[in-house]
N, C-alpha and C positions, 0 to 999 in steps of 0.2 A: 784680347778685344773680347769686348764683351760681350753675351749672346740675349739677344731682344725675339720678344715674340710677338708676331704681327697676324694678326688675324685676315683673311681673303675670301670672297666669293661673290659671286652673279646673285645682282638681284633685277627683281620681274617686276616690280611693284614702290611706292614712293612709301610705303609703310615700311615696307623688310628694310631700305635703304636706311629709314627712318634709325629703327628698329639695332641696325648692324652701328650705326656709328653713333648712336646717343647709348650702345650697351657694352662696345668692347673692352672696356675698362673695368665695367663692373665684373664681367666675365676672366678678369684677368691677363687680359692681354696687353703688352708694352703700345702697341699702335696697329693700324688697318693698311694693306696692300692695297690701293684701291683701282677697280676695274677701268678702262678706256673710259665706258659708261657712267661713270657714279664719277667724274670728275672732270672731261671734255667742257658739261655747258660752261661752262665756269673759265674754263681757259685763257680766254681775253681778258678774262676781269676777273682776275686770285681775292680781289675784294667780296666780291659777293659770293664765294667758296665760303670766306673769314666772316662776312655777315649773316651767311645761313648757318651755320655751323660752331661757330665760336674757335678759338685756336689752342683746342685738350693738347698735351699731351701724343705725338703718335698719332694725329688723327689722319694724316697725308703720308706717314714712315717711307712709304715703299707706290710707285706710280707703275703700271703696267703698260709697256707703250711699242709698238713694232714699227717695221717699214725696211726698204731694204738698203738707208744711205748713201744707192749708186749717184746720185743725182741732189742738185741743187734744193730740190724743192722735199726730200726727203729731209734733211739735213736741215733746210729750213725751219719746217716742224717739230722737228729736234729741241731747237733752240727756244722754241716757242714754249714747250714743255719744261724749259732748263730755265725759263723765266719766272713762267708758273708756281715750280716746283719749289724756286728760292725764296718764292713771296708764303707759300702756306707751312712750309717746317719741312718738307721730302727730305731721306737722308739717302737713297734709290734709285734711282731707277733703270727700271727693270728693261732691258733692250729685248723681244725676239724679231729677230732677224728674217725678214721674210725674203728669203730665197730660199730656191727648190734644192734641192741637192743630187737631182738627177740631171742639170745643167751645169754643173762646174766642174773643175778642176783643183788639184793642187794648191796648184798657182793662184788663184784665185783666192782661195780660202786664207792663204799667209796675204795678199793684198787687203782683205780684209782685214786683216789684222793692222790694220794702218792708220785704215778709216775709223776702229772703235777707239783706238789707241788718239788718235783728235781728236775727236767728240768726248770722250773720258776726262782728258785734259781741257773743255769748254766748260764742260756739267764740274769739273774742280772749280773752277772760278766762280762757282755759282752755288759752291760748300757743297756738290752733290757728288752722289760715287756713283759714275753709268755700270751698270751690272748685262752679261751679255748670257739670255736664258736660251739655251741647246734646245732644240726640236727635234721629234722625226720629222725627216725630206727639209729639214734645216740644215745650213751649211756646217757647224758643228751636230753631227748626227755616228758617225764609226771612230771606233776608238782611236785611229791614228792622226782623226782631225783635230781633235784635242791638240794632240802634239803638234802640228803642222801651225796653228794660230797658237799658241804660247808659246811657241819654240821665239815667235816674232817679239816675245815683250818681257820685259823685267818683273822682276816677281812682288820689287813694288811698283806695276804699273796703276795708271789713271784708269784701269778695264779690268773690273771685278765678274766671278762668273756662279751664276745661278743655279744650281744642280736643282735636276729634280730625277730622279731615282727612275720614277716611271717611262718616262722618253727614254734611261739609257736602257730599257730591259725592252721596252719596244722596238728600238735602234738595231738591236745584237747584241749589246754591251750587256753579259752577264757577271763579271766581276765589277760591280757598281763601289764596290769598300776600295779596287785601287784607284778607279778615277778621283775617287774622294782625296785617298788620302795622296796621292798624285801630285793635286792641283791644291789643294787644301790652301796655299799662299793667295789663289786670287779667289775665294771663295768668300764670298760676304754676305749669302742670301740664303737660308736653307734649315685620393685621401688611402692611399695602399702603403702603410708604414704597418701598421698592426699585423695585415697577415706572417709578414715573415719573421714576427716575435713571437706570437703566438703557436708559430707552428705548428697550425693546422686551418684547418676548410670550417666556410662558417657557419653556422645551422641557422643561427634564426639572425632575424635586425629588428630594431622596433624606435624610430624615430618622432619625433614632435620637429614643429619646424612652423616660421611664421615669418614675416613681413614687418619690419617696425618704419616707423614713418619717422625717426632718427635721423635716417638718411638715404638720399633717391640712388634706389635699390631695383632696381629690375629682377624680381621674383625675391624667396628667402634671404633675411640678411643674417639670422642664429636659426643654430638648431642643437637639438640632443639627438645622442645617439647611445643605443644600448645592445651590444651583438653578444653574442655565446659561441664557444667554438666545441667539435666536435670534441677536445680532448680536456674539455671542464675548464679553460680559458674565459675567461668575460672583459668584457672592457665595456668603457662608459668614453664618451667622446664626447664636449659641449665646447661649441664653437660660439663668436661673436661680434658682427662686424659694425654691431650698433651701438654698442658701450662706449664710453668717453672714458674706461676703467681697461688699458692696455696689461694684460699678463700672458703668459704662456709658457705652460709647465705641464712636464708630461711625467708619470707616477706609475708605475709597475710594481705592485707587491706579489710579491711571493713568497714565500712560507721560510725561507732561508733569510729573508733580504727583504731590500727595495732598491730599488733604480730611480734617481728622480733627477731630472733635469729640465731647469729654466731659461734656457737660452742654448749658449755656448760650452758650457760648463756641465759634467754626466759626473753625477756623486753614487756613493753603493754604499749599503748603509745598514747596518748588523742588528740585530735585538743585541741588548746588554747585558753580559755576561751574569747582572746579577738579576735579570728579572724583571726590574724597574723600570719603565716606561720613563724615555728619557722624551722632555718636547723640548729639548733643541740641540738635536743630536749631529754627531761631528762625524759628514763619511769616514769610514775606514780606506776608501779609493777614490780617488776620479779621474777623470778622463777630458781631454780637449776633442770638443766635434763641431770643428769647424771645416765648412767643406764648403769654397765658391759653388758659386750657380755654373760657371763655367763649367770646372772641373765636374762636377755632379751631373752635366748635361753630357759633358764629353765623354763619360764614363759611360752614361744609358748609349750614346750614339755605337762606342769602341765595344759593347757588346753584339750591336746587332753586325756591325763589322766583321768579327769572329765568328757569328753565327755563317754570315753568307759564305765566307771561304771555308769554314772547315764543316760546317754542317751543323755542330754542334749546338744546340735548340739553346737563347740565353735563357739567362734568367727572368727577365724581364719582355720575352715574346709575348706576342701577340696571345697566342692561347690561355699564357699566363692572367693575362690583364683581364680576358675574359670575368675571373674571377671577383676582380674590383670592378672590374662595370658592374659583373651582376650584384657589388655592396651598394655600388652609387643606385641603382635601381629600385634595390628592397628599402631602401631606406626612403627614397620619392616616394615609394605603392607607400608603405605603410604610414608616413604619412599625411597623405590625401588622404585612405580609406582608415587610420587611425588603427593599427592593427598589429599584430606582431608579423613578419613576414619570414614563412621560413623557405629553408634553401637544402638542396641538397647536393651533397659533396664539394659545396660552392658556389653552387649555382641553380641560378633560377627555374 
């Protein structure tokens, strides 16, 4: 299963809504997970939604909704949403089950699984996936509730699971990693490469950036960044989204050799023993560097889960990422104020 990234946030004004819907692709997201208020004005007339926003990929990749599913009216509302979703290109319906955990038993939870399975099969007829979003004080609240519910279903069930680690913790489930691994078959909704190479923290950052009219983009399209590190390593990074010429090169210059990569192949180059410069050098060693995005994302997630289980801080921890964020913030400050920004131990 491929991994896609969708952006989701409440919007309080039409301007906020416009910025989110028009900007998610430029920001690097695959789609949007729309809140109730962002799509319900169009639910009876999906053509109005399409007329206003068009049909860019992922514009309504997931829709968040909720109800009890305990009466015909609640089911009819969900079926109406299925029809809308099928017209606007939705992939997943994220359903919050609005029934209080305080008033139900395990027998209720087991029965709810059958109801969700029934509605999930109807969703599939519209090309959709129905995903249960567990919440605090809703039927899937305690750890055993998940077992009771999913024991009624098969791994290829028509019902998926949206995992929310914050709600797990609030519900008293401390081992979020165990929940994620146990119910993985059901789960369907869940700049910093230089620092590790330098093996040091940045001391200064200088950036110039601009927005080109060649592409329709919110914010800068082109940037050049220079960084110096505490151990003397210096870097130069240039990126352009407006250029019609596409090229991807990484060159690491060292005193004993050079590493160069231009896509999936990494080459190690050494000086010619004669000392004469070679304008068409051949690498003395090469490596294939192909890592599918799925594998890369799961590696990062696995580090998080191991941290939760063992207490050993992950290499990609939030604490470490503060240094990454500092590099980004420094670049923006530098570009805005046209100056070199200094850092202390890699932090602003």
